[in-house]
ROLO-180344 format. One record per residue (C-alpha): residue in one letter; x, y, z. Coordinates in steps of 0.2 Angstrom, whole numbers, padded with zeros to 4 digits, always signed. Example, Ala and Ser with C-alpha at 12.3 -4.5 7.8 and 13.67 -1.06 7.14 Angstrom:
2
a+0062-0022+0039 s+0068-0005+0036 
# end
This chain:
302
m-0023-0183-0047 s-0013-0180-0030 s-0021-0171-0013 t-0011-0154-0018 q-0018-0153-0034 t-0035-0142-0039 v-0045-0143-0054 l-0037-0127-0061 y-0020-0131-0061 d-0010-0147-0066 i+0009-0150-0063 p+0019-0145-0077 g+0025-0161-0088 p+0044-0162-0095 k+0040-0153-0110 a+0031-0137-0100 r+0046-0137-0089 a+0058-0135-0103 r+0047-0122-0112 n+0046-0109-0098 w+0065-0112-0093 l+0067-0108-0110 y+0056-0093-0110 s+0064-0086-0094 v+0082-0088-0101 l+0074-0079-0116 f+0068-0065-0105 v+0082-0063-0095 l+0094-0061-0110 v+0082-0049-0118 l+0083-0039-0102 a+0103-0040-0101 l+0103-0033-0119 v+0090-0020-0114 v+0101-0015-0098 y+0117-0015-0107 l+0111-0004-0123 v+0104+0009-0110 y+0121+0008-0100 t+0131+0011-0115 g+0120+0024-0122 f+0122+0034-0107 d+0140+0032-0107 e+0141+0038-0124 k+0132+0054-0120 g+0143+0056-0103 q+0131+0053-0092 w+0139+0040-0080 a+0154+0054-0077 g+0159+0058-0060 a+0157+0076-0061 l+0138+0075-0064 w+0136+0063-0050 k+0147+0073-0037 p+0134+0085-0032 f+0124+0072-0023 v+0138+0069-0011 d+0137+0087-0006 g+0125+0089+0010 a+0120+0105+0003 t+0112+0098-0013 w+0100+0088-0001 t+0095+0100+0011 q+0093+0113-0001 f+0084+0103-0014 l+0080+0085-0013 l+0077+0085+0009 p+0063+0098+0006 g+0055+0092-0010 l+0056+0075+0000 l+0045+0082+0014 n+0033+0090+0003 t+0029+0073-0005 l+0028+0065+0009 k+0017+0079+0016 a+0005+0080+0003 a+0004+0058+0002 g+0002+0058+0020 l-0013+0071+0020 s-0021+0062+0006 i-0020+0044+0014 v-0026+0052+0029 i-0041+0058+0021 a-0044+0048+0007 l-0045+0031+0018 p-0060+0038+0028 i-0067+0044+0013 g-0067+0029+0003 a-0073+0020+0018 l-0089+0028+0017 l-0092+0029+0000 g-0088+0011-0001 i-0102+0006+0012 g-0114+0018+0005 r-0115+0010-0013 l-0117-0006-0002 s-0136+0004+0004 e-0150-0005+0002 h-0157+0014+0000 k-0157+0019-0017 w-0157+0039-0011 i-0142+0034-0003 r-0133+0020-0015 l-0137+0031-0032 p-0128+0046-0027 v-0116+0038-0021 s-0113+0030-0035 w-0114+0043-0047 i-0100+0051-0036 v-0088+0037-0036 e-0090+0035-0054 f-0088+0053-0057 f-0073+0059-0049 r-0065+0040-0054 a-0067+0045-0071 i-0058+0061-0071 p-0038+0062-0073 v-0031+0066-0055 l-0020+0081-0066 l-0036+0088-0071 l-0045+0088-0054 m-0031+0098-0046 v-0029+0110-0060 f-0048+0113-0057 a-0044+0114-0036 a-0030+0126-0040 a-0041+0136-0049 f-0056+0136-0035 y-0043+0139-0023 a-0034+0154-0032 y-0054+0163-0038 y-0065+0158-0023 t-0055+0155-0007 g-0045+0167+0002 i-0030+0153+0005 d-0013+0158+0006 s-0003+0156-0010 e+0011+0146-0003 i+0000+0134+0004 r-0013+0134-0010 p-0003+0122-0021 l-0001+0109-0005 f-0021+0111-0003 a-0026+0107-0024 a-0012+0093-0022 v-0020+0085-0008 t-0038+0090-0014 g-0036+0081-0032 l-0028+0065-0024 v-0040+0063-0010 l-0056+0064-0025 y-0049+0053-0037 n-0041+0039-0024 g-0056+0040-0012 s-0067+0036-0026 v-0055+0021-0030 l-0054+0016-0012 a-0073+0014-0012 e-0075+0004-0024 v-0059-0008-0016 f-0068-0007+0002 r-0086-0013-0008 a-0075-0028-0015 g-0068-0033+0000 i-0084-0033+0009 l-0092-0043-0003 a-0079-0056-0004 l-0084-0063+0014 p-0097-0076+0016 k-0115-0071+0015 g-0114-0081+0031 q-0106-0069+0041 a-0121-0056+0039 e-0132-0069+0041 a-0126-0073+0059 s-0124-0057+0064 s-0142-0056+0061 a-0148-0072+0068 l-0139-0067+0083 g-0149-0049+0084 l-0136-0035+0077 r-0140-0020+0068 k-0134-0019+0051 t-0122-0004+0056 q-0117-0015+0070 t-0114-0031+0059 m-0103-0017+0046 i-0093-0010+0059 n-0088-0026+0071 v-0091-0040+0060 l-0088-0037+0042 l-0077-0023+0043 p-0063-0030+0051 q-0061-0045+0043 a-0063-0036+0026 v-0045-0027+0030 t-0036-0039+0029 l-0044-0044+0012 m-0041-0027+0007 l-0023-0025+0011 p-0016-0030-0005 a-0024-0018-0015 l-0025-0004-0001 v-0005-0004-0002 s-0007-0003-0021 q-0018+0013-0021 l-0006+0019-0008 v+0009+0018-0018 v-0002+0027-0031 i-0005+0040-0018 l+0012+0043-0017 k+0017+0042-0034 d+0005+0055-0041 t+0011+0067-0030 a+0023+0072-0043 l+0009+0078-0055 a+0006+0093-0041 g+0023+0097-0048 q+0020+0103-0067 l+0018+0124-0071 t-0001+0125-0066 i-0002+0119-0048 g+0018+0124-0044 f+0020+0111-0029 d+0036+0109-0025 e+0036+0092-0023 l+0052+0080-0026 i+0055+0080-0043 r+0050+0099-0046 a+0061+0105-0030 s+0075+0094-0040 g+0074+0103-0055 p+0086+0115-0052 l+0101+0104-0048 t+0099+0099-0068 g+0100+0116-0073 l+0116+0121-0059 y+0125+0105-0065 s+0116+0098-0082 n+0114+0081-0075 t+0098+0077-0079 i+0099+0060-0081 p+0107+0057-0065 t+0096+0068-0056 l+0080+0059-0062 i+0090+0043-0057 v+0091+0048-0040 v+0074+0054-0039 a+0069+0037-0045 i+0079+0028-0031 i+0070+0038-0017 f+0054+0035-0024 i+0058+0015-0026 v+0064+0017-0007 l+0049+0024+0000 n+0036+0013-0008 l+0047-0003-0002 l+0044+0004+0014 l+0029+0007+0011 t+0027-0012+0005 q+0036-0019+0020 f+0024-0011+0032 a+0010-0016+0024 r+0019-0035+0024 w+0021-0032+0042 l+0004-0025+0045 e-0003-0041+0037 n+0006-0053+0045 k+0001-0045+0063 l-0017-0045+0058 a-0015-0066+0052 r-0008-0069+0067 r-0023-0061+0079 k-0036-0070+0068 k-0033-0087+0071 a-0050-0092+0076 p-0057-0104+0065 k-0068-0102+0050 g-0087-0099+0051 a-0098-0091+0063 a-0082-0088+0076 p-0077-0070+0071 v-0094-0064+0072 m-0097-0074+0087 a-0081-0065+0093 a-0086-0047+0087 t-0103-0052+0092 a-0098-0054+0112 n-0092-0037+0115 v-0108-0029+0107 v-0118-0040+0118 l-0111-0036+0134 t-0109-0016+0131 r-0129-0018+0127 d-0131-0029+0145 d-0120-0016+0155 a-0131-0002+0149 s-0148-0010+0152 g-0140-0017+0169 g-0138-0033+0165 a-0154-0036+0157 l-0157-0042+0139 
# end
């Protein structure tokens, strides 16, 4: 066995490579067939006619329908992300607490909200704001959408944070303890900064989910004018349901690609900044600032 091999993976032999190549060819052929059938089906129904796509080259279509809906989608997603991330971090850290009076209630909260569908949370929030608050009816749908997204995704992100922290070597926390750091200092200065890099792919996946789940707020009970709901009048004006949905889908794809590219750029930037040796080096680097700060506060005496 070569040095590049691991016990979990063997280099494919001639038969395996031929089989993999065959499977790849079959998959491409099946995919091409599906695309062809979808294209011809739409063509028979006249969905590729130029008249159905012409509204999308008209600036009024974008300024009156699509762009306002896109702005509302980004507003709801942005607020939800900004609120859900710190809540998820606090809940994730709470689930790791050694105190039962913290760990158990936090665990119940996470499991409760993670088990309820996002749409139900939005509906409950809309009813609560309608009957028990004085929030204006024009912004009430936004509040309901953000509340549902934050409650659900904050609970999911709590598990992401908890898993990321637990994935770190135990030696990090042990070395911090040996250097005299308190548990709070260890979590803030040592564990969380390292866990962010590990959690980044999962965090980005959940942020994409938040962006897409804003579409749930457009249903009648909530009435939030997100992108899909805002594009609804176009289908009534021009009878172009399929072209409109295709354009909306392309917009969502572009947004998700931009979010993914930003996460990849951030991950590479964090990786370049973290070129310290493995082991206790991250702990020493993070501890230096804490020790220096403590020294300054005590006049240089430990």
